[in-house]
C-alpha positions in Angstrom: 51.8 0.2 7.1 52.0 3.8 7.8 48.8 5.6 8.1 49.2 9.8 7.6 46.2 11.4 8.9 45.7 15.5 8.6 44.9 16.7 11.9 41.5 18.2 12.2 39.9 16.6 8.9 39.5 12.6 7.7 41.7 13.2 5.3 44.5 10.4 5.2 47.1 8.8 3.4 48.1 4.7 4.0 51.5 3.9 3.1 51.7 0.2 2.9 54.9 -1.7 2.1 55.2 -4.7 -0.1 56.7 -7.2 3.3 59.3 -9.7 3.3 59.5 -12.1 0.6 58.4 -15.5 2.0 60.2 -18.8 1.1 58.7 -22.0 -0.2 59.9 -23.3 3.0 58.7 -20.9 4.9 54.9 -21.4 3.4 55.2 -25.1 4.1 55.9 -24.3 7.4 52.9 -22.0 8.1 50.6 -24.6 6.4 52.4 -27.7 8.8 51.5 -25.0 11.8 48.3 -24.1 10.9 47.1 -27.8 10.5 47.9 -28.4 14.4 45.4 -26.0 15.2 42.6 -26.8 12.8 39.5 -27.6 14.8 36.0 -28.3 13.9 33.6 -25.0 14.1 36.5 -22.4 14.5 36.7 -19.3 12.5 39.6 -18.5 10.1 40.2 -14.8 9.0 42.4 -15.0 6.1 43.0 -11.4 4.8 44.9 -8.5 3.4 47.3 -9.0 0.3 49.4 -11.8 -0.1 53.3 -11.6 0.8 55.9 -11.5 -2.3 57.0 -14.9 -3.1 53.2 -16.6 -2.3 51.2 -17.9 -5.3 47.9 -16.4 -6.0 46.5 -20.2 -5.0 47.3 -19.7 -1.5 44.3 -18.6 0.1 42.2 -21.1 -2.0 44.6 -23.7 -0.6 44.3 -22.7 2.8 40.5 -22.4 2.4 40.6 -25.6 1.2 42.6 -27.1 4.2 40.4 -25.2 6.7 37.1 -26.0 5.6 37.8 -29.5 4.9 38.5 -29.6 8.4 35.1 -28.4 9.3 36.2 -25.1 10.3 34.9 -21.8 8.5 37.0 -19.2 6.7 36.1 -15.5 6.1 38.0 -14.4 3.2 38.9 -10.3 3.2 40.9 -9.8 0.0 41.3 -8.3 -3.7 42.6 -9.2 -7.0 43.5 -12.7 -8.3 44.3 -13.8 -4.8 41.0 -13.4 -3.9 39.0 -14.4 -7.2 41.0 -17.8 -6.8 40.3 -17.9 -3.1 36.1 -17.5 -4.1 36.3 -20.5 -6.2 37.3 -22.5 -3.3 34.0 -22.0 -1.5 35.0 -20.2 1.7 31.6 -19.8 4.4 31.9 -16.0 3.9 33.8 -13.1 2.2 33.9 -9.4 2.8 34.8 -7.2 0.1 33.7 -3.1 0.0 32.1 -2.3 -3.3 35.3 -1.4 -5.5 36.7 -5.2 -4.5 33.2 -6.8 -5.7 33.5 -4.8 -8.6 37.4 -6.3 -9.2 35.8 -9.9 -8.1 32.8 -9.3 -10.8 35.7 -8.5 -13.4 37.6 -11.3 -12.8 35.3 -13.9 -13.4 34.6 -14.7 -17.3 31.3 -15.1 -17.2 30.2 -12.1 -15.5 33.1 -9.6 -16.7 31.6 -6.5 -18.2 28.1 -7.1 -16.9 28.3 -4.5 -14.1 30.1 -1.7 -14.4 31.0 0.5 -10.6 28.6 2.7 -11.7 25.5 0.3 -12.5 26.5 -1.3 -8.7 26.4 2.0 -7.3 22.8 2.5 -8.5 21.5 -1.4 -8.1 21.7 -4.4 -5.9 21.3 -7.0 -8.1 24.9 -7.7 -8.8 25.2 -9.0 -5.1 23.4 -12.2 -5.9 25.9 -12.8 -9.4 29.0 -12.5 -6.3 27.5 -15.8 -4.9 27.6 -17.8 -8.5 31.1 -17.3 -8.0 31.9 -19.6 -5.2 31.9 -18.4 -1.4 28.3 -19.4 0.6 27.7 -16.1 2.1 29.1 -12.5 1.5 28.9 -9.1 3.3 29.7 -6.3 1.2 31.0 -3.1 3.0 29.6 0.0 1.7 31.4 2.6 4.4 28.7 4.6 5.6 26.0 3.6 4.1 26.2 0.0 5.7 26.3 -3.3 4.1 24.9 -5.7 1.7 24.0 -9.5 3.2 23.4 -12.3 0.5 23.1 -15.9 1.5 21.4 -18.2 -1.0 18.2 -17.9 1.1 18.5 -14.2 2.3 19.4 -10.9 0.8 19.3 -7.7 2.6 20.8 -4.1 3.1 21.9 -3.2 6.5 22.7 0.3 7.9 25.5 1.9 10.0 25.1 3.7 12.8 25.4 7.2 12.2 28.9 9.0 13.2 30.6 11.7 12.9 33.7 10.1 10.9 37.3 10.7 12.3 39.4 8.3 10.4 38.3 5.3 8.4 41.5 3.2 8.4 40.9 -0.2 10.2 37.1 0.4 10.1 36.7 -2.5 7.5 39.0 -5.0 9.5 37.0 -4.0 12.8 33.9 -5.0 10.8 35.3 -8.2 10.0 36.7 -8.7 13.9 32.9 -8.2 15.0 31.7 -10.7 12.5 33.7 -13.2 13.8 33.1 -12.4 17.1 29.0 -12.9 16.9 29.6 -15.7 14.4 31.7 -17.6 17.0 29.4 -17.6 19.3 26.6 -19.2 17.3 24.7 -15.8 15.6 23.4 -16.0 12.4 25.4 -13.9 9.7 22.1 -11.7 9.9 22.2 -11.9 13.6 26.1 -10.6 13.4 26.1 -8.2 11.0 24.9 -5.4 13.3 27.8 -6.2 15.5 30.2 -6.0 12.9 28.7 -2.6 11.8 29.1 -1.2 15.1 32.8 -2.4 15.4 33.4 -0.7 12.2 31.8 2.5 12.9 33.3 2.6 16.7 36.3 2.5 14.7 35.8 5.3 12.1 35.0 7.7 14.6 38.1 7.5 16.3 41.7 9.8 15.5 44.3 8.1 14.3 44.5 4.3 14.0 42.8 3.8 17.4 40.4 0.6 17.4 36.8 0.9 18.8 36.3 -0.6 22.5 33.6 -3.1 23.4 31.8 0.0 25.2 31.8 1.8 22.2 
């Protein structure tokens, strides 16, 4: 992937290539490798678009395998692969607003219920996402922070105020911060401020630099 960033502004272009074609044999080899490393209590991050040759059910199959071994999955994807993955009941999903809208549109019982404009004006749709299958969710809202929803709790968290330089990588940094704290035993509500801080630290840096722990 290539990121093109305009000097002196936050304008950017992401050029994401499709990636290589993955054969059935290679996919089976990956599954075998994952089985060797499955440990109860570990967190696994499944993120991004699927490579060519990998079926839309791939994330769902991985979630069933990993969570069945007593480990936890955070899923950060989009489209059909994301929808099928959610049906497999991952421990946590982290869509942005547009990805959440796509997910609702792909769910037969929710399709057409919420427009993107309505979602920007109300938060009631957040609970609808839990009915699809994920046990917990965080919806990132860029500079506006994030929504957190579990069966027991719903809350909005603010993001640190920064001068944005380039948002590329901020969402991935947010996931990294979340998983870091969750792996140390924090609750999702305790971990989310760290995730937001990591995302903000990356977004305030030029190019594709990542925020440091000190930042």
